[in-house]
C-alpha positions as CSV (number, residue, x, y, z in Angstrom):
1,L,-0.3,0.2,0.3
2,L,2.6,2.3,1.0
3,D,4.5,1.7,-2.3
4,S,1.7,2.6,-4.1
5,L,0.7,5.8,-2.5
6,L,4.3,7.0,-3.2
7,Y,4.3,5.7,-6.5
8,K,0.8,6.9,-7.7
9,N,0.6,9.8,-5.3
10,K,-2.9,8.8,-4.7
11,M,-5.0,5.9,-3.6
12,D,-5.2,4.9,-6.9
13,T,-7.1,0.8,-6.1
14,E,-6.1,-0.8,-9.4
15,D,-2.4,0.2,-8.8
16,F,-2.7,-1.0,-5.3
17,M,-4.5,-4.5,-6.3
18,K,-2.1,-5.3,-9.1
19,R,0.8,-5.1,-6.3
20,I,-1.3,-7.4,-4.3
21,C,-1.7,-9.9,-6.9
22,N,2.0,-9.2,-7.5
23,W,2.5,-10.0,-3.6
24,Y,0.2,-13.2,-3.7
25,Q,2.0,-14.8,-7.1
26,C,5.5,-13.8,-6.9
27,G,6.0,-12.8,-3.2
28,Y,6.6,-9.2,-3.6
29,M,7.6,-7.0,-0.5
30,A,7.3,-10.7,1.5
31,V,9.9,-11.7,3.4
32,D,12.2,-14.0,2.3
33,F,9.3,-13.3,-1.2
34,Q,7.6,-15.8,0.3
35,V,3.6,-15.6,1.3
36,F,3.0,-17.8,3.7
37,D,-0.8,-17.0,4.9
38,V,-3.2,-14.9,3.1
39,G,-6.8,-14.5,4.5
40,V,-9.9,-16.0,3.3
41,Q,-11.3,-13.3,1.7
42,T,-8.2,-11.7,0.4
43,A,-7.6,-14.7,-1.6
44,E,-10.9,-15.0,-3.1
45,A,-10.7,-11.0,-4.2
46,I,-7.5,-11.8,-5.8
47,R,-8.7,-15.2,-7.4
48,N,-11.8,-13.5,-8.7
49,Y,-9.6,-9.8,-10.3
50,L,-7.4,-12.3,-12.2
51,S,-10.3,-14.4,-13.3
52,G,-10.9,-10.7,-14.9
53,V,-14.0,-9.4,-12.7
54,P,-13.9,-5.8,-12.1
55,L,-11.9,-4.4,-9.3
56,L,-15.4,-3.3,-8.1
57,Q,-16.6,-6.4,-7.7
58,V,-14.0,-8.7,-6.8
59,A,-14.6,-8.4,-3.4
60,N,-17.2,-10.2,-0.9
61,N,-19.7,-7.9,0.8
62,D,-21.6,-10.4,2.6
63,V,-22.3,-9.6,6.7
64,L,-20.2,-12.7,7.3
65,A,-17.2,-11.0,5.3
66,N,-15.7,-8.9,8.1
67,G,-12.3,-10.0,8.7
68,N,-9.3,-7.8,9.8
69,G,-7.3,-8.1,6.2
70,S,-8.2,-4.7,5.0
71,L,-8.0,-3.0,8.4
72,M,-4.3,-4.8,9.6
73,R,-2.6,-2.9,6.3
74,V,-4.2,0.7,6.2
75,L,-2.4,2.2,8.9
76,P,0.6,4.1,5.5
77,L,-2.8,5.6,4.5
78,A,-3.2,7.4,7.4
79,I,0.6,8.3,7.7
80,W,1.0,9.3,3.8
81,H,-2.4,11.3,3.7
82,Q,-2.2,15.1,3.6
83,G,-5.7,15.7,2.4
84,S,-9.2,16.6,4.5
85,D,-10.4,14.4,6.7
86,I,-13.1,14.0,4.1
87,Q,-10.6,12.8,1.5
88,L,-9.3,10.4,4.4
89,I,-12.2,8.6,5.1
90,E,-13.3,8.0,1.8
91,D,-9.9,6.4,0.4
92,A,-9.9,4.1,3.6
93,Y,-12.9,2.9,2.2
94,A,-11.5,2.6,-0.7
95,Q,-8.4,0.7,0.1
96,S,-11.0,-2.1,2.1
97,H,-13.3,-1.9,-1.2
98,V,-10.6,-4.2,-3.2
99,T,-10.6,-7.1,-1.1
100,H,-13.2,-6.1,2.2
101,A,-16.6,-4.3,0.9
102,H,-18.8,-4.5,3.2
103,L,-19.5,-1.0,5.2
104,R,-18.7,-2.2,8.1
105,S,-14.9,-3.0,7.3
106,K,-14.9,0.4,5.5
107,V,-16.4,2.2,8.8
108,C,-13.5,0.2,10.5
109,C,-10.7,1.1,8.0
110,A,-11.9,4.9,8.6
111,L,-12.0,5.1,12.4
112,Y,-8.4,3.5,12.6
113,C,-7.0,6.3,9.7
114,L,-8.7,9.1,11.8
115,W,-7.5,7.8,14.7
116,A,-3.5,7.9,13.7
117,R,-4.4,11.5,12.3
118,S,-5.4,12.1,15.6
119,I,-2.3,11.2,17.2
120,L,-0.2,12.9,14.8
121,N,-1.8,15.7,15.3
122,G,-0.5,16.0,19.2
123,L,-3.7,14.1,21.0
124,D,-3.3,11.5,23.8
125,I,-4.6,8.2,22.4
126,D,-8.3,8.5,24.3
127,A,-8.3,12.0,22.9
128,A,-7.2,11.0,19.7
129,W,-9.7,8.0,19.8
130,S,-12.7,10.7,20.9
131,D,-12.0,13.0,17.8
132,A,-11.7,10.6,15.3
133,V,-15.2,9.0,16.2
134,T,-16.5,13.1,16.5
135,K,-15.3,13.7,12.8
136,L,-16.6,10.1,11.7
137,R,-20.2,10.8,13.1
138,A,-20.0,14.3,11.2
139,Y,-19.4,12.6,8.2
140,L,-21.8,9.5,8.6
141,K,-24.9,11.6,9.6
142,D,-26.6,11.7,6.3
143,K,-25.6,8.0,5.1
144,P,-27.6,6.2,7.6
145,D,-26.3,2.3,6.4
146,D,-22.6,3.6,7.4
147,L,-24.0,4.9,10.5
148,E,-25.8,2.1,11.5
149,Q,-22.4,0.3,11.0
150,L,-20.7,2.6,13.3
151,E,-23.4,3.2,16.3
152,Y,-24.9,-0.7,16.4
153,Y,-21.8,-2.3,15.7
154,I,-18.5,-1.0,16.3
155,R,-19.8,1.2,19.4
156,P,-17.1,3.1,19.7
157,D,-18.4,4.6,23.5
158,E,-18.0,1.7,25.0
159,L,-14.3,0.5,26.0
160,E,-14.2,-3.1,26.1
161,K,-12.0,-5.8,26.4
162,G,-12.4,-7.6,23.2
163,T,-11.1,-11.5,22.3
164,G,-8.5,-11.0,19.7
165,S,-9.9,-12.1,17.0
166,G,-10.1,-12.2,13.1
167,Y,-13.6,-10.4,13.2
168,V,-12.7,-6.3,12.2
169,V,-14.5,-5.0,14.9
170,D,-13.6,-7.1,17.6
171,C,-9.9,-6.7,16.5
172,L,-10.1,-2.8,16.7
173,K,-12.0,-2.9,20.0
174,S,-8.9,-5.5,21.0
175,A,-6.6,-3.0,20.0
176,R,-8.0,0.0,21.8
177,Y,-8.1,-2.1,25.1
178,A,-4.6,-3.0,24.4
179,L,-3.7,0.7,23.9
180,Q,-4.5,1.5,27.3
181,Q,-1.5,0.7,28.4
182,T,1.2,2.7,29.1
183,T,4.2,2.1,27.4
184,Y,4.4,0.5,23.9
185,Q,6.2,-2.9,24.8
186,D,3.1,-3.7,27.2
187,V,0.7,-2.5,24.1
188,I,2.2,-5.2,22.6
189,K,2.1,-7.4,25.4
190,T,-1.4,-7.3,26.0
191,A,-2.2,-7.3,22.5
192,I,-0.7,-10.5,21.8
193,A,-2.1,-12.0,24.9
194,F,-5.9,-11.9,24.3
195,G,-4.7,-15.1,22.0
196,R,-6.3,-15.6,18.6
197,D,-5.6,-13.7,16.1
198,T,-2.3,-12.5,17.9
199,D,-0.2,-10.9,15.2
200,T,-3.2,-9.3,13.4
201,T,-4.4,-7.6,17.1
202,A,-0.5,-6.5,17.7
203,C,0.0,-5.1,14.6
204,V,-3.2,-2.5,14.5
205,A,-2.2,-1.8,18.6
206,G,1.3,-1.4,17.6
207,G,0.3,1.0,14.6
208,I,-1.0,3.7,17.0
209,A,1.5,2.5,19.6
210,G,4.4,3.6,17.5
211,L,2.7,6.9,16.6
212,Y,2.2,7.4,20.2
213,F,4.9,6.8,21.8
214,G,7.6,6.5,19.3
215,F,10.3,4.7,17.7
216,D,12.4,5.3,20.4
217,S,10.1,3.4,22.8
218,I,10.2,-0.1,20.7
219,P,12.9,-2.7,22.3
220,E,16.1,-2.6,20.9
221,S,16.1,-6.3,21.2
222,W,12.7,-6.3,18.9
223,L,14.1,-4.1,16.2
224,A,17.0,-6.2,15.9
225,Q,15.2,-9.5,15.2
226,L,12.8,-7.9,12.1
227,R,14.0,-9.2,9.0
228,A,13.5,-7.1,5.2
229,K,14.1,-4.0,6.5
230,D,15.8,-3.4,2.8
231,L,12.3,-3.6,1.8
232,V,10.7,-0.9,4.3
233,E,13.3,1.1,5.0
234,P,13.6,2.9,1.7
235,L,9.8,3.1,1.5
236,L,10.5,4.7,5.1
237,A,13.1,7.2,4.0
238,K,10.8,8.4,0.5
239,L,7.0,8.8,2.8
240,L,9.8,11.2,5.2
241,S,10.8,13.0,2.6
242,N,7.3,14.1,1.8
243,V,6.2,14.9,4.9
244,P,5.6,18.8,5.8
245,A,8.5,20.0,8.5
């Protein structure tokens, strides 16, 4: 996603989907060029696209098709984005739609992106969440179906422990609960301790924690074990060179 955004300088869903297919088929941007796990919804969307189904129709929009695949990858959009809140919400929707087309997944992605933006604007974790919810509610006030997803399924005013599952709402709310911890390390450990979809819960929580606590808060021993830095670091350098001072 970040590579696509930096190359196209916009949320180009066709370019993004082609990169997802390249990852799936050839290991593009994968550690050791090996793809070891693909979510059911993502794999289905990829296969549909490769078989010639139009991009806007490749993803399942059934209510049961609300895994966390589009949420786990959306953070680069929020960090890269310099447009309005409305544009960020719409791009978050578009980012999700290529593999996770149900409104619930889209609303979760939009809320997460607004949350990240509010963190980057200097708010603390809980204040940033409340600010994101307020902005999303204002955008959705004339979109009753979307607003229903926010108010009756996500229920953003309730701080719930969650179960760490692969369901997009549970993933987001589990991450929010983990972010009540006061250090980056404890956020990650709490996210993992939920069990179940541990890597994704830690990814979603860790993205916000990294923005809030900062890079220096990440244990050096953790950073030392990361592989494929050669893939990530040039993208980060390019991203940072485009961020206004």
